[in-house]
VMD Tcl script that builds the backbone (N, CA, C; Angstrom):
set m [mol new atoms 573]
animate dup $m
set s [atomselect $m all]
$s set {name element resname resid chain x y z} {
  {N N MET 1 A 93.146 128.243 127.833}
  {CA C MET 1 A 92.677 128.103 126.538}
  {C C MET 1 A 91.497 129.002 126.343}
  {N N SER 2 A 91.472 129.847 125.313}
  {CA C SER 2 A 90.261 130.613 124.985}
  {C C SER 2 A 89.185 129.651 124.589}
  {N N GLY 3 A 87.955 130.250 124.665}
  {CA C GLY 3 A 86.706 129.400 124.131}
  {C C GLY 3 A 86.752 129.219 122.720}
  {N N ASP 4 A 87.507 130.056 121.903}
  {CA C ASP 4 A 87.514 130.026 120.442}
  {C C ASP 4 A 88.587 128.998 120.012}
  {N N GLU 5 A 89.642 128.701 120.871}
  {CA C GLU 5 A 90.674 127.832 120.444}
  {C C GLU 5 A 90.234 126.399 120.258}
  {N N ASN 6 A 90.702 125.785 119.106}
  {CA C ASN 6 A 90.303 124.423 118.875}
  {C C ASN 6 A 91.290 123.516 119.513}
  {N N PRO 7 A 90.892 122.615 120.406}
  {CA C PRO 7 A 91.781 121.765 121.044}
  {C C PRO 7 A 92.602 120.890 120.209}
  {N N ALA 8 A 92.091 120.565 119.045}
  {CA C ALA 8 A 92.777 119.780 118.006}
  {C C ALA 8 A 94.082 120.426 117.536}
  {N N SER 9 A 94.067 121.791 117.574}
  {CA C SER 9 A 95.310 122.543 117.105}
  {C C SER 9 A 96.486 122.548 118.053}
  {N N LYS 10 A 96.239 122.107 119.270}
  {CA C LYS 10 A 97.304 122.070 120.259}
  {C C LYS 10 A 97.932 120.764 120.434}
  {N N PRO 11 A 99.233 120.624 119.999}
  {CA C PRO 11 A 99.873 119.340 120.027}
  {C C PRO 11 A 99.932 118.795 121.365}
  {N N THR 12 A 99.487 117.570 121.549}
  {CA C THR 12 A 99.267 116.946 122.927}
  {C C THR 12 A 99.556 115.379 122.815}
  {N N PRO 13 A 100.291 114.771 123.685}
  {CA C PRO 13 A 100.409 113.319 123.616}
  {C C PRO 13 A 99.240 112.662 124.156}
  {N N VAL 14 A 99.016 111.459 123.859}
  {CA C VAL 14 A 97.838 110.658 124.360}
  {C C VAL 14 A 98.090 110.446 125.761}
  {N N GLN 15 A 97.008 110.544 126.600}
  {CA C GLN 15 A 97.128 110.131 128.011}
  {C C GLN 15 A 97.095 108.596 128.094}
  {N N ASP 16 A 98.013 108.115 128.834}
  {CA C ASP 16 A 98.161 106.614 128.906}
  {C C ASP 16 A 97.214 106.133 129.982}
  {N N VAL 17 A 95.909 106.059 129.700}
  {CA C VAL 17 A 94.966 105.741 130.699}
  {C C VAL 17 A 95.005 104.161 131.083}
  {N N GLN 18 A 95.506 103.436 130.258}
  {CA C GLN 18 A 95.617 102.031 130.430}
  {C C GLN 18 A 96.955 101.573 131.110}
  {N N GLY 19 A 97.866 102.557 131.117}
  {CA C GLY 19 A 99.174 102.406 131.803}
  {C C GLY 19 A 100.107 101.379 131.213}
  {N N ASP 20 A 99.931 101.077 129.897}
  {CA C ASP 20 A 100.822 100.143 129.311}
  {C C ASP 20 A 101.948 100.825 128.423}
  {N N GLY 21 A 101.892 102.020 128.304}
  {CA C GLY 21 A 102.909 102.761 127.551}
  {C C GLY 21 A 102.925 102.472 126.066}
  {N N ARG 22 A 101.909 101.823 125.562}
  {CA C ARG 22 A 101.873 101.385 124.114}
  {C C ARG 22 A 102.116 102.584 123.128}
  {N N TRP 23 A 101.295 103.655 123.325}
  {CA C TRP 23 A 101.338 104.757 122.367}
  {C C TRP 23 A 102.771 105.366 122.308}
  {N N MET 24 A 103.373 105.665 123.518}
  {CA C MET 24 A 104.708 106.127 123.585}
  {C C MET 24 A 105.753 105.211 123.033}
  {N N SER 25 A 105.566 103.927 123.234}
  {CA C SER 25 A 106.493 102.989 122.699}
  {C C SER 25 A 106.310 102.970 121.161}
  {N N LEU 26 A 105.246 103.101 120.560}
  {CA C LEU 26 A 105.031 103.176 119.153}
  {C C LEU 26 A 105.710 104.450 118.641}
  {N N HIS 27 A 105.500 105.573 119.333}
  {CA C HIS 27 A 106.183 106.842 118.912}
  {C C HIS 27 A 107.678 106.726 118.871}
  {N N HIS 28 A 108.225 106.061 119.981}
  {CA C HIS 28 A 109.659 105.885 119.975}
  {C C HIS 28 A 110.178 105.035 118.881}
  {N N ARG 29 A 109.429 103.990 118.596}
  {CA C ARG 29 A 109.816 103.144 117.460}
  {C C ARG 29 A 109.803 103.909 116.088}
  {N N PHE 30 A 108.809 104.764 115.956}
  {CA C PHE 30 A 108.659 105.579 114.734}
  {C C PHE 30 A 109.794 106.453 114.602}
  {N N VAL 31 A 110.229 107.128 115.810}
  {CA C VAL 31 A 111.344 108.042 115.797}
  {C C VAL 31 A 112.664 107.268 115.364}
  {N N ALA 32 A 112.798 106.097 115.944}
  {CA C ALA 32 A 113.962 105.277 115.553}
  {C C ALA 32 A 113.970 104.909 114.087}
  {N N ASP 33 A 112.792 104.473 113.485}
  {CA C ASP 33 A 112.539 104.056 112.197}
  {C C ASP 33 A 112.981 105.243 111.265}
  {N N SER 34 A 112.570 106.479 111.649}
  {CA C SER 34 A 112.826 107.636 110.865}
  {C C SER 34 A 114.406 108.020 110.709}
  {N N LYS 35 A 115.137 107.545 111.694}
  {CA C LYS 35 A 116.628 107.691 111.688}
  {C C LYS 35 A 117.296 106.583 110.919}
  {N N ASP 36 A 116.741 105.334 111.051}
  {CA C ASP 36 A 117.435 104.120 110.397}
  {C C ASP 36 A 117.082 103.915 108.935}
  {N N LYS 37 A 115.929 104.422 108.454}
  {CA C LYS 37 A 115.518 104.088 107.112}
  {C C LYS 37 A 115.445 105.331 106.267}
  {N N GLU 38 A 115.448 105.079 105.032}
  {CA C GLU 38 A 115.296 106.211 103.971}
  {C C GLU 38 A 114.094 105.941 103.111}
  {N N PRO 39 A 112.984 106.334 103.659}
  {CA C PRO 39 A 111.745 106.119 102.987}
  {C C PRO 39 A 111.511 107.159 101.830}
  {N N GLU 40 A 110.822 106.718 100.868}
  {CA C GLU 40 A 110.324 107.654 99.740}
  {C C GLU 40 A 109.080 108.358 100.262}
  {N N VAL 41 A 108.313 107.541 101.114}
  {CA C VAL 41 A 106.979 108.033 101.493}
  {C C VAL 41 A 106.756 107.676 102.927}
  {N N VAL 42 A 106.109 108.504 103.733}
  {CA C VAL 42 A 105.720 108.244 105.062}
  {C C VAL 42 A 104.237 108.491 105.210}
  {N N PHE 43 A 103.526 107.503 105.801}
  {CA C PHE 43 A 102.138 107.711 106.081}
  {C C PHE 43 A 101.952 107.938 107.627}
  {N N ILE 44 A 101.292 108.998 107.982}
  {CA C ILE 44 A 101.172 109.248 109.361}
  {C C ILE 44 A 99.639 109.573 109.641}
  {N N GLY 45 A 99.149 108.950 110.737}
  {CA C GLY 45 A 97.700 109.157 110.987}
  {C C GLY 45 A 97.215 108.184 112.090}
  {N N ASP 46 A 95.966 107.923 111.941}
  {CA C ASP 46 A 95.174 107.120 112.881}
  {C C ASP 46 A 95.076 105.567 112.476}
  {N N SER 47 A 93.973 104.986 112.894}
  {CA C SER 47 A 93.758 103.648 112.598}
  {C C SER 47 A 93.619 103.336 111.063}
  {N N LEU 48 A 93.098 104.321 110.340}
  {CA C LEU 48 A 92.943 104.209 108.938}
  {C C LEU 48 A 94.367 103.888 108.328}
  {N N VAL 49 A 95.351 104.708 108.790}
  {CA C VAL 49 A 96.688 104.500 108.190}
  {C C VAL 49 A 97.344 103.194 108.756}
  {N N GLN 50 A 97.123 103.049 110.044}
  {CA C GLN 50 A 97.696 101.853 110.717}
  {C C GLN 50 A 97.177 100.431 110.098}
  {N N LEU 51 A 95.941 100.310 109.787}
  {CA C LEU 51 A 95.417 99.160 109.259}
  {C C LEU 51 A 95.753 98.914 107.746}
  {N N MET 52 A 96.068 100.030 107.125}
  {CA C MET 52 A 96.490 99.881 105.659}
  {C C MET 52 A 97.687 99.029 105.534}
  {N N HIS 53 A 98.596 99.054 106.651}
  {CA C HIS 53 A 99.760 98.272 106.582}
  {C C HIS 53 A 99.594 96.764 106.545}
  {N N GLN 54 A 98.368 96.283 106.962}
  {CA C GLN 54 A 97.985 94.974 107.005}
  {C C GLN 54 A 97.437 94.371 105.808}
  {N N CYS 55 A 97.131 95.191 104.825}
  {CA C CYS 55 A 96.547 94.757 103.486}
  {C C CYS 55 A 97.579 94.430 102.524}
  {N N GLU 56 A 97.223 93.524 101.658}
  {CA C GLU 56 A 98.116 93.062 100.585}
  {C C GLU 56 A 98.441 94.242 99.659}
  {N N ILE 57 A 97.481 95.244 99.511}
  {CA C ILE 57 A 97.763 96.317 98.606}
  {C C ILE 57 A 98.958 97.155 99.131}
  {N N TRP 58 A 99.169 97.147 100.457}
  {CA C TRP 58 A 100.332 97.859 100.943}
  {C C TRP 58 A 101.674 97.178 100.387}
  {N N ARG 59 A 101.718 95.909 100.531}
  {CA C ARG 59 A 102.879 95.240 100.016}
  {C C ARG 59 A 103.042 95.412 98.528}
  {N N GLU 60 A 101.975 95.441 97.802}
  {CA C GLU 60 A 102.028 95.574 96.368}
  {C C GLU 60 A 102.375 96.922 95.975}
  {N N LEU 61 A 101.762 98.022 96.476}
  {CA C LEU 61 A 102.019 99.361 96.070}
  {C C LEU 61 A 103.047 100.223 96.791}
  {N N PHE 62 A 103.078 100.024 98.112}
  {CA C PHE 62 A 103.931 100.926 98.882}
  {C C PHE 62 A 105.187 100.415 99.423}
  {N N SER 63 A 105.259 99.092 99.669}
  {CA C SER 63 A 106.518 98.556 100.093}
  {C C SER 63 A 107.623 98.788 99.117}
  {N N PRO 64 A 107.438 98.637 97.819}
  {CA C PRO 64 A 108.474 98.948 96.787}
  {C C PRO 64 A 108.911 100.456 96.886}
  {N N LEU 65 A 108.107 101.309 97.452}
  {CA C LEU 65 A 108.506 102.758 97.687}
  {C C LEU 65 A 109.264 103.003 98.965}
  {N N HIS 66 A 109.524 101.851 99.640}
  {CA C HIS 66 A 110.230 101.930 100.990}
  {C C HIS 66 A 109.347 102.812 101.903}
  {N N ALA 67 A 108.085 102.677 101.849}
  {CA C ALA 67 A 107.145 103.507 102.689}
  {C C ALA 67 A 107.169 102.998 104.186}
  {N N LEU 68 A 106.998 104.052 104.946}
  {CA C LEU 68 A 106.880 103.831 106.393}
  {C C LEU 68 A 105.513 104.028 106.886}
  {N N ASN 69 A 105.008 103.318 107.760}
  {CA C ASN 69 A 103.580 103.550 108.174}
  {C C ASN 69 A 103.665 103.838 109.693}
  {N N PHE 70 A 103.369 105.189 109.994}
  {CA C PHE 70 A 103.397 105.639 111.348}
  {C C PHE 70 A 101.942 105.826 111.846}
  {N N GLY 71 A 101.115 104.903 111.617}
  {CA C GLY 71 A 99.690 105.023 112.044}
  {C C GLY 71 A 99.486 104.391 113.397}
  {N N ILE 72 A 98.697 105.158 114.254}
  {CA C ILE 72 A 98.431 104.637 115.617}
  {C C ILE 72 A 96.924 104.751 115.720}
  {N N GLY 73 A 96.255 103.641 115.988}
  {CA C GLY 73 A 94.823 103.583 116.202}
  {C C GLY 73 A 94.467 104.424 117.403}
  {N N GLY 74 A 93.334 105.327 117.202}
  {CA C GLY 74 A 92.857 106.174 118.232}
  {C C GLY 74 A 93.508 107.555 118.213}
  {N N ASP 75 A 94.485 107.722 117.352}
  {CA C ASP 75 A 95.063 109.033 117.336}
  {C C ASP 75 A 94.113 110.158 116.823}
  {N N SER 76 A 94.206 111.330 117.332}
  {CA C SER 76 A 93.434 112.461 116.890}
  {C C SER 76 A 94.439 113.511 116.352}
  {N N THR 77 A 93.924 114.608 115.740}
  {CA C THR 77 A 94.742 115.599 115.177}
  {C C THR 77 A 95.907 116.102 116.085}
  {N N GLN 78 A 95.490 116.282 117.373}
  {CA C GLN 78 A 96.392 116.956 118.392}
  {C C GLN 78 A 97.569 116.020 118.671}
  {N N HIS 79 A 97.182 114.624 118.607}
  {CA C HIS 79 A 98.235 113.556 118.903}
  {C C HIS 79 A 99.223 113.486 117.700}
  {N N VAL 80 A 98.709 113.548 116.506}
  {CA C VAL 80 A 99.649 113.445 115.287}
  {C C VAL 80 A 100.408 114.623 115.228}
  {N N LEU 81 A 99.912 115.947 115.627}
  {CA C LEU 81 A 100.751 117.102 115.624}
  {C C LEU 81 A 101.888 116.959 116.667}
  {N N TRP 82 A 101.492 116.375 117.863}
  {CA C TRP 82 A 102.592 116.178 118.891}
  {C C TRP 82 A 103.636 115.200 118.329}
  {N N ARG 83 A 103.275 114.161 117.716}
  {CA C ARG 83 A 104.238 113.257 117.202}
  {C C ARG 83 A 105.166 113.911 116.199}
  {N N LEU 84 A 104.577 114.761 115.204}
  {CA C LEU 84 A 105.323 115.432 114.237}
  {C C LEU 84 A 106.328 116.416 114.910}
  {N N GLU 85 A 105.839 117.093 115.939}
  {CA C GLU 85 A 106.751 118.044 116.509}
  {C C GLU 85 A 107.814 117.336 117.566}
  {N N ASN 86 A 107.696 116.034 117.725}
  {CA C ASN 86 A 108.558 115.476 118.711}
  {C C ASN 86 A 109.406 114.254 117.942}
  {N N GLY 87 A 109.878 114.536 116.734}
  {CA C GLY 87 A 110.827 113.679 116.172}
  {C C GLY 87 A 110.487 112.741 115.140}
  {N N GLU 88 A 109.162 112.432 114.740}
  {CA C GLU 88 A 108.897 111.463 113.801}
  {C C GLU 88 A 109.271 111.805 112.442}
  {N N LEU 89 A 109.423 113.087 112.031}
  {CA C LEU 89 A 109.889 113.414 110.736}
  {C C LEU 89 A 111.317 114.127 110.790}
  {N N GLU 90 A 111.905 114.135 111.926}
  {CA C GLU 90 A 113.083 114.959 112.026}
  {C C GLU 90 A 114.210 114.544 111.103}
  {N N HIS 91 A 114.268 113.243 110.760}
  {CA C HIS 91 A 115.268 112.820 109.931}
  {C C HIS 91 A 114.843 112.377 108.576}
  {N N ILE 92 A 113.631 112.757 108.211}
  {CA C ILE 92 A 112.982 112.432 106.964}
  {C C ILE 92 A 112.710 113.688 106.086}
  {N N ARG 93 A 112.976 113.533 104.856}
  {CA C ARG 93 A 112.597 114.614 103.818}
  {C C ARG 93 A 111.354 114.183 103.198}
  {N N PRO 94 A 110.174 114.454 103.695}
  {CA C PRO 94 A 108.875 113.914 103.163}
  {C C PRO 94 A 108.579 114.556 101.811}
  {N N LYS 95 A 107.892 113.967 101.051}
  {CA C LYS 95 A 107.367 114.463 99.871}
  {C C LYS 95 A 105.937 114.970 100.059}
  {N N GLY 96 A 94.472 113.818 104.062}
  {CA C GLY 96 A 93.121 114.369 104.199}
  {C C GLY 96 A 92.278 113.279 104.899}
  {N N LEU 97 A 91.350 113.542 104.954}
  {CA C LEU 97 A 90.377 112.761 105.680}
  {C C LEU 97 A 89.329 112.009 104.889}
  {N N LEU 98 A 89.085 110.776 105.264}
  {CA C LEU 98 A 88.008 110.047 104.498}
  {C C LEU 98 A 86.683 110.349 105.092}
  {N N PRO 99 A 85.674 110.173 104.275}
  {CA C PRO 99 A 84.204 110.334 104.871}
  {C C PRO 99 A 83.988 109.241 105.948}
  {N N ARG 100 A 82.857 109.473 106.776}
  {CA C ARG 100 A 82.557 108.420 107.713}
  {C C ARG 100 A 81.070 108.366 107.903}
  {N N GLY 101 A 80.637 107.222 108.411}
  {CA C GLY 101 A 79.204 106.956 108.618}
  {C C GLY 101 A 78.502 106.559 107.416}
  {N N GLN 102 A 77.530 105.548 107.446}
  {CA C GLN 102 A 76.790 105.071 106.314}
  {C C GLN 102 A 75.988 106.086 105.626}
  {N N HIS 103 A 75.335 106.985 106.401}
  {CA C HIS 103 A 74.507 108.099 105.930}
  {C C HIS 103 A 75.108 109.437 106.180}
  {N N PRO 104 A 74.738 110.536 105.413}
  {CA C PRO 104 A 75.184 111.858 105.768}
  {C C PRO 104 A 74.989 112.191 107.263}
  {N N ASN 105 A 76.008 112.729 107.870}
  {CA C ASN 105 A 75.964 113.065 109.299}
  {C C ASN 105 A 76.958 114.241 109.567}
  {N N PRO 106 A 76.826 114.840 110.830}
  {CA C PRO 106 A 77.697 116.044 111.175}
  {C C PRO 106 A 79.224 115.711 111.095}
  {N N LEU 107 A 79.576 114.491 111.503}
  {CA C LEU 107 A 81.008 114.257 111.371}
  {C C LEU 107 A 81.510 114.060 110.004}
  {N N ARG 108 A 80.729 113.536 109.111}
  {CA C ARG 108 A 81.127 113.515 107.641}
  {C C ARG 108 A 81.187 114.992 107.147}
  {N N GLU 109 A 80.312 115.833 107.451}
  {CA C GLU 109 A 80.433 117.174 107.036}
  {C C GLU 109 A 81.562 117.924 107.689}
  {N N LYS 110 A 81.877 117.542 108.891}
  {CA C LYS 110 A 83.033 118.153 109.537}
  {C C LYS 110 A 84.407 117.809 108.676}
  {N N ASN 111 A 84.434 116.410 108.412}
  {CA C ASN 111 A 85.577 115.990 107.644}
  {C C ASN 111 A 85.642 116.672 106.317}
  {N N ARG 112 A 84.509 116.902 105.676}
  {CA C ARG 112 A 84.474 117.659 104.332}
  {C C ARG 112 A 84.985 118.990 104.484}
  {N N ARG 113 A 84.622 119.739 105.547}
  {CA C ARG 113 A 85.087 121.110 105.848}
  {C C ARG 113 A 86.581 121.114 106.090}
  {N N VAL 114 A 87.033 120.210 106.867}
  {CA C VAL 114 A 88.467 119.950 107.197}
  {C C VAL 114 A 89.292 119.820 105.873}
  {N N ASN 115 A 88.683 118.990 105.003}
  {CA C ASN 115 A 89.419 118.751 103.674}
  {C C ASN 115 A 89.377 119.996 102.862}
  {N N GLU 116 A 88.345 120.764 102.905}
  {CA C GLU 116 A 88.296 122.031 102.101}
  {C C GLU 116 A 89.436 123.068 102.674}
  {N N LEU 117 A 89.548 122.988 104.119}
  {CA C LEU 117 A 90.621 123.866 104.681}
  {C C LEU 117 A 91.957 123.421 104.295}
  {N N VAL 118 A 92.188 122.134 104.289}
  {CA C VAL 118 A 93.495 121.620 103.959}
  {C C VAL 118 A 93.762 121.883 102.515}
  {N N ARG 119 A 92.876 121.689 101.643}
  {CA C ARG 119 A 93.066 121.875 100.314}
  {C C ARG 119 A 93.420 123.462 99.992}
  {N N ALA 120 A 92.720 124.307 100.732}
  {CA C ALA 120 A 93.017 125.805 100.545}
  {C C ALA 120 A 94.465 126.139 101.076}
  {N N ALA 121 A 94.722 125.454 102.296}
  {CA C ALA 121 A 96.070 125.765 102.906}
  {C C ALA 121 A 97.216 125.200 102.082}
  {N N LEU 122 A 96.971 124.143 101.302}
  {CA C LEU 122 A 97.985 123.670 100.512}
  {C C LEU 122 A 98.182 124.338 99.067}
  {N N ALA 123 A 97.209 125.184 98.726}
  {CA C ALA 123 A 97.167 125.797 97.439}
  {C C ALA 123 A 98.488 126.701 97.254}
  {N N GLY 124 A 99.023 127.229 98.222}
  {CA C GLY 124 A 100.318 127.991 98.064}
  {C C GLY 124 A 101.525 127.158 98.267}
  {N N HIS 125 A 101.450 125.790 98.339}
  {CA C HIS 125 A 102.596 124.985 98.494}
  {C C HIS 125 A 102.688 124.054 97.431}
  {N N PRO 126 A 103.525 124.384 96.364}
  {CA C PRO 126 A 103.510 123.491 95.098}
  {C C PRO 126 A 104.014 122.095 95.330}
  {N N ARG 127 A 104.728 121.746 96.532}
  {CA C ARG 127 A 105.125 120.389 96.806}
  {C C ARG 127 A 104.177 119.654 97.588}
  {N N ALA 128 A 103.040 120.247 98.080}
  {CA C ALA 128 A 102.012 119.517 98.871}
  {C C ALA 128 A 100.753 119.267 97.955}
  {N N HIS 129 A 100.241 118.065 98.171}
  {CA C HIS 129 A 99.222 117.676 97.304}
  {C C HIS 129 A 98.113 117.064 98.138}
  {N N PHE 130 A 96.846 117.208 97.695}
  {CA C PHE 130 A 95.681 116.705 98.427}
  {C C PHE 130 A 95.023 115.761 97.535}
  {N N LEU 131 A 94.669 114.646 98.027}
  {CA C LEU 131 A 93.967 113.561 97.213}
  {C C LEU 131 A 92.536 113.363 97.846}
  {N N ASP 132 A 91.500 113.703 97.248}
  {CA C ASP 132 A 90.125 113.599 97.677}
  {C C ASP 132 A 89.629 112.228 97.422}
  {N N ALA 133 A 89.407 111.482 98.530}
  {CA C ALA 133 A 88.790 110.073 98.378}
  {C C ALA 133 A 87.296 110.053 98.423}
  {N N ASP 134 A 86.690 111.130 98.834}
  {CA C ASP 134 A 85.265 111.088 99.046}
  {C C ASP 134 A 84.424 110.546 97.783}
  {N N PRO 135 A 84.615 111.066 96.656}
  {CA C PRO 135 A 83.730 110.696 95.519}
  {C C PRO 135 A 83.642 109.179 95.356}
  {N N GLY 136 A 84.755 108.508 95.573}
  {CA C GLY 136 A 84.692 106.990 95.476}
  {C C GLY 136 A 83.938 106.194 96.437}
  {N N PHE 137 A 83.577 106.925 97.636}
  {CA C PHE 137 A 82.896 106.143 98.681}
  {C C PHE 137 A 81.463 106.620 98.871}
  {N N VAL 138 A 81.270 107.912 98.777}
  {CA C VAL 138 A 79.874 108.421 98.915}
  {C C VAL 138 A 79.035 108.185 97.656}
  {N N HIS 139 A 77.945 107.402 97.722}
  {CA C HIS 139 A 77.097 107.151 96.588}
  {C C HIS 139 A 76.214 108.325 96.388}
  {N N SER 140 A 75.535 108.265 95.198}
  {CA C SER 140 A 74.666 109.459 94.743}
  {C C SER 140 A 73.479 109.729 95.813}
  {N N ASP 141 A 73.046 108.628 96.604}
  {CA C ASP 141 A 72.096 108.847 97.578}
  {C C ASP 141 A 72.665 109.283 99.038}
  {N N GLY 142 A 73.990 109.519 98.953}
  {CA C GLY 142 A 74.680 110.040 100.190}
  {C C GLY 142 A 75.075 108.918 101.153}
  {N N THR 143 A 74.872 107.652 100.818}
  {CA C THR 143 A 75.298 106.543 101.661}
  {C C THR 143 A 76.723 105.998 101.302}
  {N N ILE 144 A 77.323 105.316 102.308}
  {CA C ILE 144 A 78.545 104.547 102.106}
  {C C ILE 144 A 78.242 103.136 102.300}
  {N N SER 145 A 78.782 102.339 101.425}
  {CA C SER 145 A 78.587 100.856 101.474}
  {C C SER 145 A 79.397 100.195 102.624}
  {N N HIS 146 A 78.888 99.188 103.265}
  {CA C HIS 146 A 79.627 98.439 104.273}
  {C C HIS 146 A 80.772 97.628 103.585}
  {N N HIS 147 A 80.618 97.473 102.245}
  {CA C HIS 147 A 81.676 96.753 101.545}
  {C C HIS 147 A 82.979 97.647 101.462}
  {N N ASP 148 A 82.841 98.874 101.520}
  {CA C ASP 148 A 83.976 99.805 101.389}
  {C C ASP 148 A 84.455 100.181 102.884}
  {N N MET 149 A 83.540 100.332 103.775}
  {CA C MET 149 A 83.852 100.678 105.176}
  {C C MET 149 A 83.037 99.707 106.141}
  {N N TYR 150 A 83.660 98.722 106.599}
  {CA C TYR 150 A 82.947 97.610 107.298}
  {C C TYR 150 A 82.130 98.097 108.518}
  {N N ASP 151 A 82.702 99.134 109.111}
  {CA C ASP 151 A 81.941 99.732 110.284}
  {C C ASP 151 A 81.619 101.156 110.067}
  {N N TYR 152 A 81.615 101.526 108.714}
  {CA C TYR 152 A 81.342 103.012 108.287}
  {C C TYR 152 A 82.374 104.032 108.813}
  {N N LEU 153 A 83.558 103.498 109.225}
  {CA C LEU 153 A 84.675 104.326 109.609}
  {C C LEU 153 A 85.982 103.748 109.015}
  {N N HIS 154 A 86.211 102.599 109.307}
  {CA C HIS 154 A 87.393 101.888 108.906}
  {C C HIS 154 A 87.286 101.255 107.453}
  {N N LEU 155 A 88.241 101.388 106.660}
  {CA C LEU 155 A 88.172 100.820 105.307}
  {C C LEU 155 A 88.296 99.223 105.425}
  {N N SER 156 A 87.538 98.604 104.467}
  {CA C SER 156 A 87.714 97.193 104.307}
  {C C SER 156 A 88.919 96.930 103.376}
  {N N ARG 157 A 89.297 95.737 103.103}
  {CA C ARG 157 A 90.237 95.481 102.053}
  {C C ARG 157 A 89.836 96.054 100.728}
  {N N LEU 158 A 88.588 95.908 100.357}
  {CA C LEU 158 A 88.063 96.466 99.153}
  {C C LEU 158 A 88.078 97.936 99.150}
  {N N GLY 159 A 87.802 98.650 100.271}
  {CA C GLY 159 A 87.812 100.035 100.398}
  {C C GLY 159 A 89.210 100.618 100.255}
  {N N TYR 160 A 90.215 99.926 100.778}
  {CA C TYR 160 A 91.605 100.412 100.698}
  {C C TYR 160 A 92.006 100.422 99.212}
  {N N THR 161 A 91.603 99.534 98.352}
  {CA C THR 161 A 92.087 99.471 96.975}
  {C C THR 161 A 91.957 100.698 96.149}
  {N N PRO 162 A 90.780 101.400 96.027}
  {CA C PRO 162 A 90.777 102.559 95.257}
  {C C PRO 162 A 91.546 103.710 95.811}
  {N N VAL 163 A 91.559 103.788 97.180}
  {CA C VAL 163 A 92.278 104.940 97.715}
  {C C VAL 163 A 93.771 104.703 97.467}
  {N N CYS 164 A 94.204 103.485 97.695}
  {CA C CYS 164 A 95.664 103.204 97.633}
  {C C CYS 164 A 96.171 103.309 96.199}
  {N N ARG 165 A 95.281 102.841 95.207}
  {CA C ARG 165 A 95.618 102.916 93.804}
  {C C ARG 165 A 95.824 104.414 93.332}
  {N N ALA 166 A 94.827 105.247 93.821}
  {CA C ALA 166 A 94.902 106.645 93.490}
  {C C ALA 166 A 96.117 107.371 94.114}
  {N N LEU 167 A 96.363 106.989 95.345}
  {CA C LEU 167 A 97.500 107.562 96.135}
  {C C LEU 167 A 98.789 107.092 95.452}
  {N N HIS 168 A 98.918 105.826 95.079}
  {CA C HIS 168 A 100.067 105.293 94.503}
  {C C HIS 168 A 100.379 106.048 93.198}
  {N N SER 169 A 99.328 106.279 92.368}
  {CA C SER 169 A 99.484 106.900 91.093}
  {C C SER 169 A 100.034 108.321 91.367}
  {N N LEU 170 A 99.489 109.044 92.287}
  {CA C LEU 170 A 99.937 110.384 92.634}
  {C C LEU 170 A 101.395 110.350 93.096}
  {N N LEU 171 A 101.726 109.441 93.899}
  {CA C LEU 171 A 103.071 109.342 94.557}
  {C C LEU 171 A 104.073 108.959 93.418}
  {N N LEU 172 A 103.758 108.134 92.464}
  {CA C LEU 172 A 104.710 107.807 91.432}
  {C C LEU 172 A 104.937 109.057 90.551}
  {N N ARG 173 A 103.884 109.790 90.291}
  {CA C ARG 173 A 103.964 111.053 89.503}
  {C C ARG 173 A 105.016 112.020 90.276}
  {N N LEU 174 A 104.750 112.137 91.621}
  {CA C LEU 174 A 105.578 113.090 92.359}
  {C C LEU 174 A 106.988 112.601 92.408}
  {N N LEU 175 A 107.174 111.297 92.672}
  {CA C LEU 175 A 108.561 110.758 92.764}
  {C C LEU 175 A 109.251 110.809 91.453}
  {N N THR 176 A 108.645 110.676 90.336}
  {CA C THR 176 A 109.185 110.741 89.053}
  {C C THR 176 A 109.745 112.165 88.781}
  {N N GLN 177 A 108.766 113.162 89.198}
  {CA C GLN 177 A 109.249 114.464 88.989}
  {C C GLN 177 A 110.450 114.831 89.831}
  {N N ASP 178 A 110.515 114.237 91.142}
  {CA C ASP 178 A 111.638 114.463 91.956}
  {C C ASP 178 A 112.901 113.750 91.392}
  {N N GLN 179 A 112.686 112.550 90.756}
  {CA C GLN 179 A 113.843 111.942 90.160}
  {C C GLN 179 A 114.363 112.768 88.977}
  {N N GLY 180 A 113.533 113.321 88.254}
  {CA C GLY 180 A 113.896 114.198 87.102}
  {C C GLY 180 A 114.720 115.403 87.523}
  {N N GLN 181 A 114.518 115.724 88.867}
  {CA C GLN 181 A 115.291 116.905 89.420}
  {C C GLN 181 A 116.446 116.462 90.345}
  {N N GLY 182 A 116.962 115.292 89.975}
  {CA C GLY 182 A 118.181 114.745 90.712}
  {C C GLY 182 A 117.860 113.896 91.890}
  {N N GLY 183 A 116.666 113.587 92.219}
  {CA C GLY 183 A 116.240 112.760 93.345}
  {C C GLY 183 A 116.717 111.273 93.130}
  {N N ALA 184 A 116.516 110.472 94.144}
  {CA C ALA 184 A 116.859 108.986 93.952}
  {C C ALA 184 A 116.005 108.305 92.929}
  {N N PRO 185 A 116.599 107.260 92.330}
  {CA C PRO 185 A 115.820 106.496 91.368}
  {C C PRO 185 A 114.681 105.855 91.999}
  {N N LEU 186 A 113.549 105.563 91.360}
  {CA C LEU 186 A 112.395 104.903 91.875}
  {C C LEU 186 A 112.673 103.470 91.895}
  {N N PRO 187 A 112.215 102.861 93.063}
  {CA C PRO 187 A 112.386 101.350 93.252}
  {C C PRO 187 A 111.472 100.689 92.277}
  {N N GLU 188 A 111.908 99.417 91.949}
  {CA C GLU 188 A 111.104 98.570 91.058}
  {C C GLU 188 A 109.868 98.077 91.731}
  {N N PRO 189 A 108.657 97.995 91.137}
  {CA C PRO 189 A 107.565 97.533 91.794}
  {C C PRO 189 A 107.710 96.073 92.027}
  {N N SER 190 A 107.013 95.632 93.083}
  {CA C SER 190 A 107.017 94.136 93.425}
  {C C SER 190 A 106.223 93.335 92.395}
  {N N PRO 191 A 106.602 92.129 92.176}
  {CA C PRO 191 A 105.884 91.330 91.199}
  {C C PRO 191 A 104.496 90.953 91.675}
}
mol reanalyze $m
mol bondsrecalc $m
mol representation Tube
mol addrep $m
């Protein structure tokens, strides 16, 4: 690997340092789910995605969309890329990064730059969309509240609410457009 190559850009499975096979077992379950189910929406990522599945807002907003949650805690970009290249979306026709740390810091800046790159990369793809969640979390003094991110990385139940509501709104708009073009009808929201 050259000195300029970013290791996150090379798809790599997680090393099973604990020897329990948990990560690969989850990957195989996700591949099986992608064959057996017909989701409208798939969420793929790390613990932020994985933990969203445990919140009531998931059942309220995303279960009616037959959403699948393919989040694995501890995953990095290279692990998600490997999962994508190894079957998790093979049977699915699918339709950014949150800030981190209480105060401004280099990792938050890195996430901001990644989001800019993602937004620029998606500009030429009319069916790809970017939802920027930063403005709702970063206050005018540059801080993030522990009420939104209990450890300044993972969202609290309160923190998931604005992200999920904004994401749900975008998804409904996109799915409605797809339905207007002959896609499947939208599921009824849960009571």
